[in-house]
C-alpha positions in Angstrom: -14.7 1.3 -20.2 -13.6 -2.3 -20.2 -15.5 -5.0 -18.4 -14.1 -8.2 -16.9 -16.0 -10.2 -19.6 -13.9 -8.5 -22.3 -11.2 -6.5 -20.4 -8.8 -6.0 -23.3 -9.0 -5.4 -27.1 -8.8 -8.7 -29.0 -5.1 -9.8 -28.8 -3.1 -11.8 -31.3 -2.9 -15.6 -30.5 -0.4 -18.2 -29.5 1.7 -15.9 -27.3 4.0 -17.5 -24.7 4.1 -14.9 -21.9 6.0 -15.0 -18.6 4.7 -13.2 -15.5 7.3 -13.1 -12.7 5.9 -12.3 -9.3 2.6 -13.2 -7.7 1.5 -9.9 -6.1 -1.7 -8.1 -7.2 0.0 -6.6 -10.3 1.3 -9.9 -11.5 -1.9 -11.8 -10.8 -4.0 -9.3 -12.6 -1.7 -9.2 -15.6 -1.9 -13.0 -15.8 -5.7 -12.8 -15.3 -6.3 -10.6 -18.3 -3.8 -12.3 -20.6 -5.1 -15.8 -19.8 -8.6 -14.7 -20.7 -7.6 -15.4 -24.3 -7.2 -19.2 -24.7 -4.6 -18.6 -27.4 -2.1 -17.2 -24.9 0.3 -19.6 -23.0 0.8 -17.8 -19.7 3.4 -18.9 -17.2 3.5 -17.4 -13.6 6.7 -17.7 -11.7 7.1 -17.1 -7.9 10.3 -17.4 -6.0 8.6 -18.7 -2.8 6.7 -21.9 -2.4 3.3 -20.1 -2.2 1.8 -17.2 -4.1 0.9 -13.7 -2.8 3.0 -13.4 0.3 2.6 -9.7 0.7 -1.0 -9.8 -0.2 -1.5 -12.2 2.7 0.5 -10.0 5.0 -1.5 -6.9 4.0 -4.8 -8.7 4.4 -4.0 -10.4 7.7 -6.3 -8.1 9.7 -8.7 -6.6 7.1 -8.0 -6.3 3.4 -8.6 -2.8 2.0 -9.2 -3.5 -1.7 -10.0 0.1 -2.9 -11.3 3.4 -1.9 -14.6 5.2 -2.8 -13.3 8.1 -4.7 -13.7 9.4 -8.2 -10.6 9.0 -10.5 -9.6 12.7 -10.2 -9.6 12.6 -6.4 -8.1 9.1 -6.4 -5.1 10.2 -8.5 -4.3 13.0 -6.1 -3.2 10.4 -3.5 -0.4 9.1 -5.7 3.2 10.2 -6.0 5.5 9.1 -8.8 3.8 9.0 -12.2 2.1 12.2 -13.4 -1.5 12.8 -12.4 -2.6 12.3 -16.0 -0.9 8.9 -16.1 -2.7 7.8 -12.9 -6.0 8.9 -14.2 -5.6 7.0 -17.4 -4.4 3.9 -15.5 -7.5 4.1 -13.2 -9.8 4.7 -16.2 -8.6 1.4 -17.8 -9.2 -0.6 -14.6 -10.6 1.4 -11.6 -12.5 0.7 -8.5 -15.7 -0.4 -10.2 -13.8 -2.9 -12.5 -11.8 -4.3 -9.5 -14.9 -4.7 -7.3 -16.8 -6.4 -10.2 -13.9 -8.7 -10.8 -13.8 -9.8 -7.1 -17.6 -10.3 -6.9 -18.3 -11.8 -10.4 -15.2 -13.6 -11.2 -14.0 -14.7 -7.8 -17.5 -14.9 -6.2 -16.6 -13.0 -3.1 -18.7 -10.4 -1.4 -17.4 -6.9 -0.8 -18.6 -3.9 1.2 -18.0 -0.2 1.6 -16.9 0.7 5.1 -17.7 3.9 7.0 -14.1 5.0 6.2 -15.0 5.0 2.5 -12.7 2.0 2.0 -13.8 -1.2 0.3 -13.2 -4.6 1.9 -13.8 -8.2 1.2 -16.5 -9.5 3.5 -14.2 -12.1 5.0 -11.8 -9.3 6.0 -8.9 -11.6 5.0 -6.8 -12.0 1.9 -6.5 -15.8 2.1 -9.9 -16.6 0.4 -9.3 -13.9 -2.3 -5.9 -15.4 -3.1 -7.3 -19.0 -3.1 -10.2 -18.0 -5.5 -7.8 -16.0 -7.7 -5.4 -18.9 -8.0 -8.2 -21.3 -8.9 -9.4 -18.9 -11.6 -5.9 -18.7 -13.1 -5.5 -22.5 -13.1 -8.9 -22.9 -14.7 -7.7 -20.7 -17.5 -4.6 -22.8 -18.1 -2.0 -20.6 -16.4 1.0 -22.7 -15.6 2.3 -21.8 -12.1 5.9 -22.4 -11.2 6.9 -22.0 -7.5 10.4 -21.7 -6.0 11.6 -20.1 -9.2 13.7 -17.0 -8.5 14.8 -14.8 -11.4 18.5 -14.6 -11.8 19.0 -13.2 -15.3 17.1 -11.9 -18.3 17.8 -10.6 -21.8 15.8 -9.1 -24.6 16.7 -10.3 -28.1 15.2 -10.3 -31.6 14.0 -13.8 -31.1 12.3 -13.0 -27.8 12.8 -12.7 -24.1 15.2 -15.1 -22.3 14.7 -15.7 -18.6 16.9 -17.7 -16.3 15.8 -18.9 -12.9 17.5 -20.6 -10.1 16.4 -23.9 -11.4 16.7 -25.3 -14.9 17.9 -23.9 -18.2 17.0 -20.5 -19.7 13.4 -20.2 -21.0 12.2 -18.1 -23.9 9.1 -16.1 -24.1 7.4 -13.6 -26.4 7.1 -11.1 -23.6 7.9 -11.0 -19.9 6.1 -9.1 -17.1 8.1 -8.4 -13.9 6.1 -7.7 -10.8 8.9 -8.5 -8.4 7.8 -6.4 -5.4 9.5 -3.7 -3.4 11.5 -3.7 -0.2 8.6 -3.6 2.3 8.4 -6.5 4.8 11.9 -7.5 3.6 15.0 -7.9 5.9 17.4 -7.5 2.9 17.3 -5.5 -0.3 15.6 -7.7 -2.9 18.1 -9.5 -5.1 16.4 -8.4 -8.3 17.4 -4.8 -7.6 21.1 -5.6 -7.9 20.4 -7.6 -11.1 18.6 -4.6 -12.6 21.4 -2.2 -11.5 24.0 -4.4 -13.1 22.1 -4.2 -16.4 22.3 -0.4 -16.4 18.7 0.2 -15.4 18.3 3.3 -13.2 17.4 2.5 -9.7 16.1 4.7 -6.8 17.1 3.7 -3.3 14.3 2.0 -1.4 12.6 3.9 1.5 10.0 2.8 4.0 6.5 4.1 3.4 3.2 3.6 5.3 5.2 2.9 8.4 5.3 3.9 12.1 7.6 6.4 13.7 9.7 6.3 16.8 8.8 8.5 19.8 10.9 8.9 23.0 8.2 7.7 25.4 8.5 8.0 29.1 8.5 4.5 30.8 5.5 5.5 32.9 3.5 6.3 29.7 4.3 2.9 28.2 3.4 1.1 31.5 0.0 2.7 31.3 -0.8 3.0 27.6 1.3 0.7 25.5 -0.9 -1.0 22.8 -3.8 1.4 23.5 -5.4 3.5 20.8 -5.6 7.3 20.6 -9.2 7.3 19.3 -10.9 9.9 17.1 -7.9 12.2 16.9 -6.5 14.4 14.1 -2.8 14.2 13.3 -1.0 17.2 11.7 2.5 17.7 10.2 3.9 20.0 7.6 2.7 17.4 5.0 -0.9 17.7 5.9 -3.5 16.5 8.5 -5.7 13.5 8.8 -8.3 12.2 11.2 -8.3 8.6 12.5 -6.8 6.5 15.2 -3.2 6.0 16.3 -1.7 3.3 18.6 1.0 3.9 21.2 3.6 1.2 20.7 6.8 0.4 22.6 8.8 2.3 20.0 6.4 5.1 19.0 3.2 5.5 17.0 1.4 3.5 14.4 -1.7 4.2 12.5 -3.2 5.6 9.2 -2.8 9.3 10.1 1.0 8.8 10.7 1.2 6.6 7.6 -0.2 9.4 5.5 1.6 12.4 6.9 4.3 11.3 9.4 7.7 13.0 9.2 10.7 13.4 11.5 10.3 16.4 13.7 7.6 18.1 15.6 4.0 17.2 14.7 0.7 17.8 16.5 -2.3 15.8 17.7 -5.7 17.2 18.2 -7.1 14.9 20.9 -10.6 16.3 20.6 -11.2 17.4 17.0 -15.0 17.5 17.3 -14.7 20.5 19.7 -13.2 23.9 19.2 -10.7 25.3 21.7 -13.4 27.5 23.2 -15.7 24.5 23.6 -12.9 22.5 25.3 -12.2 25.3 27.7 -15.8 25.8 28.5 -16.3 22.1 29.3 -13.3 22.1 31.6 -14.6 25.1 33.4 -18.0 23.4 34.1 -16.3 21.3 36.8 -15.8 22.6 40.4 -12.7 24.6 40.8 -10.8 22.3 43.2 -10.2 19.7 40.5 -7.1 19.6 38.3 -7.5 20.2 34.6 -6.8 16.5 33.8 -9.4 15.3 36.2 -11.8 17.8 34.7 -10.9 16.4 31.3 -11.6 12.9 32.5 -15.1 13.9 33.5 -16.1 16.2 30.6 -14.1 15.4 27.4 -14.6 11.6 27.0 -10.9 11.2 26.0 -9.5 7.7 25.5 -7.3 6.1 28.2 -4.3 6.6 25.9 -5.0 10.3 25.4 -5.4 10.9 29.2 -2.1 9.0 29.8 -0.4 11.1 27.1 -1.6 14.4 28.8 -0.6 13.2 32.2 2.9 11.8 31.5 4.1 14.0 28.6 2.7 17.4 29.3 5.0 19.7 31.3 3.8 20.4 34.9 3.1 24.0 34.2 0.8 23.1 31.3 -0.9 20.4 33.2 -1.7 22.7 36.0 -3.0 25.7 34.0 -6.5 25.2 32.6 -6.1 27.4 29.5 -2.7 25.9 28.6 -4.1 22.4 29.2 -7.0 23.1 26.9 -4.6 24.3 24.2 -2.6 21.0 24.6 -5.7 19.0 24.2 -6.3 20.7 20.8 -2.7 20.8 19.7 -0.6 18.3 21.6 3.1 18.6 20.4 4.7 15.2 19.6 8.2 14.8 18.3 8.6 12.0 15.8 12.0 10.4 15.4 13.0 8.1 12.6 10.6 6.0 10.5 10.6 2.3 11.3 12.7 0.0 9.1 11.7 -1.4 5.7 11.2 -4.8 7.3 8.1 -3.3 9.1 6.9 -1.0 6.3 3.6 -1.7 4.7 5.0 -0.4 1.4 8.2 1.2 0.0 9.1 3.8 -2.5 12.2 3.5 -4.7 13.1 0.7 -7.1 13.1 1.1 -10.9 13.2 4.7 -11.9 10.1 5.7 -13.8 12.3 7.4 -16.5 13.4 3.9 -17.5 9.9 3.0 -18.7 7.7 3.8 -21.6 4.1 4.9 -20.9 3.1 1.3 -21.3 5.6 0.3 -18.5 8.0 -1.4 -20.9 11.7 -1.1 -20.1 13.2 1.2 -22.7 16.5 -0.8 -22.7 14.8 -4.2 -22.9 11.9 -4.2 -25.4 9.3 -6.8 -24.5 10.0 -6.6 -20.8 7.5 -4.8 -18.6 7.5 -3.9 -15.0 4.7 -3.1 -12.5 3.7 -3.0 -8.9 5.8 -2.0 -5.9 9.1 -2.6 -7.7 8.6 0.8 -9.4 9.4 4.2 -7.7 5.9 5.4 -6.7 4.1 5.8 -3.5 0.5 5.8 -2.2 -1.1 5.7 1.3 -2.9 2.8 2.8 -6.6 2.5 2.6 -7.0 0.6 -0.7 -4.8 2.9 -2.8 -1.9 0.5 -3.0 -3.6 -2.6 -4.1 -5.8 -0.6 -6.6 -2.7 0.9 -8.2 -1.1 -2.5 -8.6 -4.1 -4.2 -10.2 -4.6 -1.2 -12.5 -0.9 -1.3 -13.5 -1.3 -5.1 -14.2 -4.2 -4.3 -16.5 -2.2 -1.5 -18.3 0.7 -3.9 -18.9 -1.6 -6.7 -20.1 -3.2 -4.4 -22.6 0.2 -3.4 -24.0 1.4 -7.0 -24.1 -1.7 -8.1 -26.0 -0.8 -5.7 -28.8 2.9 -6.2 -29.0 3.9 -9.8 -28.0 5.8 -11.8 -30.5 4.9 -15.4 -31.3 7.4 -17.9 -30.0 
């Protein structure tokens, strides 16, 4: 397995390489390729600063990876085949990524109780700062406010045109242009690719909240409060965790994993069986209502109690056995997913059929694509960023073998 000291086979030298996009995939590709002093690496970003979405994702705790073996890790991805994901993670998996952050960037990481890895600072800003410093120290030339407007692949090399200045020529170009998450409009690059005959899949929001038709009384009591230690279930699967009641619906990892439009269920007390819930409710004197018994005996969160009180039919709220069943399997109807502008990630983008196994565009030799701009999907919890840095490594490995001297 590769190490960060020698992450790739010895490349040829004097390659002029463009990396367009400063998300994790682009940054990692530039990192590997700049490790060889013979490469001239240029990093282009359309905004004034690098890593916008990395900063957004890490604003309240940056999940950098997950503590799973490659086989189990690969099961959480959609898009490429399971074998492709396993190979990609083998090239640069959790251990490599953690070692890079700790040894190359000098940041401390830790494994949380949820089996997710975090940077100790719980923010992305320091990681991005250290990463940028590393790239600059290796001679990477960073060009901001440079938005890609055209590209071509010719025998003499790759021609890139940006919004400022004349066309530039490179031996290879790596596009890590990002998906449609956190965007109010479809990314401009998508229309550019479509116009060049590259197959595109419509963007869809992923890892996003869902609408719920809440009663005003429920929101007055529980908006912004968490449903703690619950288990969410849909036809897609079930997952334990925490959900938050919002003005428009529900947010939280269980819904990000398995949310879907239609009826779903929430187990408000997954650590107890139905019989145990019923028995606890019966331990209270008979003149109390089921919900007051629950308040005494079940240690439910404020949001869970509010949900039972305001959204359970009167006949279910009054009958102890029916109330107990609702605690264990509360029906919730999810409406539509929230828009792409609120999504943590997106699916859609460049169709995977347009790419070689090395993530090179079949119609444009020497041009590679990676990260969220491709049509794949993963849940939150470290899977997204791990996939991006692993793809960046895979592309860098391919470029190191095939780039042409310019």
